[in-house]
C-alpha positions in Angstrom: -9.8 -33.3 33.4 -8.2 -31.4 30.6 -8.4 -32.6 27.1 -4.6 -32.6 26.9 -4.4 -35.0 29.9 -7.2 -37.1 28.5 -5.4 -37.7 25.1 -1.9 -37.9 26.5 -0.4 -41.4 25.6 0.5 -43.7 28.4 1.6 -47.3 28.4 -1.8 -48.6 29.5 -3.6 -46.5 26.8 -1.3 -47.8 24.1 -1.8 -51.5 25.1 -5.5 -51.1 25.2 -5.4 -49.2 21.8 -3.4 -52.1 20.2 -5.8 -54.7 21.5 -8.9 -52.8 20.3 -7.4 -51.9 16.9 -6.1 -55.4 16.2 -9.5 -56.9 16.9 -12.1 -54.4 15.8 -10.8 -52.5 12.7 -12.0 -54.2 9.5 -9.8 -52.6 7.0 -8.2 -55.5 5.2 -9.9 -57.4 2.4 -8.3 -60.6 1.2 -8.9 -63.7 -1.0 -8.0 -67.3 -1.2 -5.0 -67.5 -3.5 -6.1 -70.8 -5.2 -9.5 -69.6 -6.2 -9.3 -65.8 -6.2 -12.6 -65.6 -4.3 -13.0 -62.9 -1.7 -13.4 -64.3 1.8 -16.6 -63.3 3.7 -15.9 -63.3 7.4 -18.8 -62.5 9.7 -16.3 -61.3 12.4 -14.8 -58.7 10.1 -11.4 -58.6 8.4 -9.2 -57.2 11.1 -5.5 -57.8 11.6 -6.1 -60.6 14.1 -8.5 -62.5 11.8 -6.1 -61.9 8.9 -3.2 -63.4 10.8 -5.3 -66.4 11.9 -6.3 -67.0 8.2 -2.7 -66.5 7.0 -1.5 -69.3 9.2 -4.3 -71.7 8.4 -5.2 -70.9 4.7 -3.5 -69.6 1.6 -4.6 -66.0 1.4 -3.5 -62.8 -0.1 -4.5 -59.2 0.5 -6.3 -57.5 -2.4 -7.4 -54.2 -0.8 -6.6 -52.1 2.2 -9.2 -49.4 3.0 -7.2 -46.5 4.3 -10.1 -44.3 5.3 -11.6 -47.1 7.5 -8.1 -47.7 8.9 -7.6 -44.0 9.9 -11.1 -43.6 11.4 -10.8 -46.9 13.2 -7.4 -45.9 14.7 -8.8 -42.6 15.9 -11.9 -44.3 17.4 -9.8 -47.0 19.0 -7.5 -44.4 20.7 -10.4 -42.3 21.9 -12.0 -45.5 23.3 -8.8 -46.5 25.0 -8.5 -43.1 26.6 -12.1 -43.3 27.8 -11.5 -46.8 29.3 -8.4 -45.5 31.1 -10.2 -42.4 32.4 -13.1 -44.6 33.7 -10.7 -47.0 35.4 -8.9 -44.0 37.1 -12.2 -42.5 38.2 -13.3 -45.8 39.7 -10.1 -46.1 41.6 -10.4 -42.6 43.0 -14.0 -43.3 44.2 -12.8 -46.4 46.1 -10.3 -44.3 48.1 
């Protein structure tokens, strides 16, 4: 498989990428608005956790780490490409 074909975006890759990046990239740091105390979250501070906390607590973002965000997006896309490639190889083996 060529690298161009491996990295070419498809609908499946984009969906997997969005799921991975929304759950596993800890780039947002936020605090409780009433107390101004940073929130420690053992699951990381990803978009999914932030949205959950936004609904159930009064919180505000105080820092976005752009280097972590960029590296996380690249890793998430490469991981989604690898997952899609593996699924396609397994389907070819079954035939």
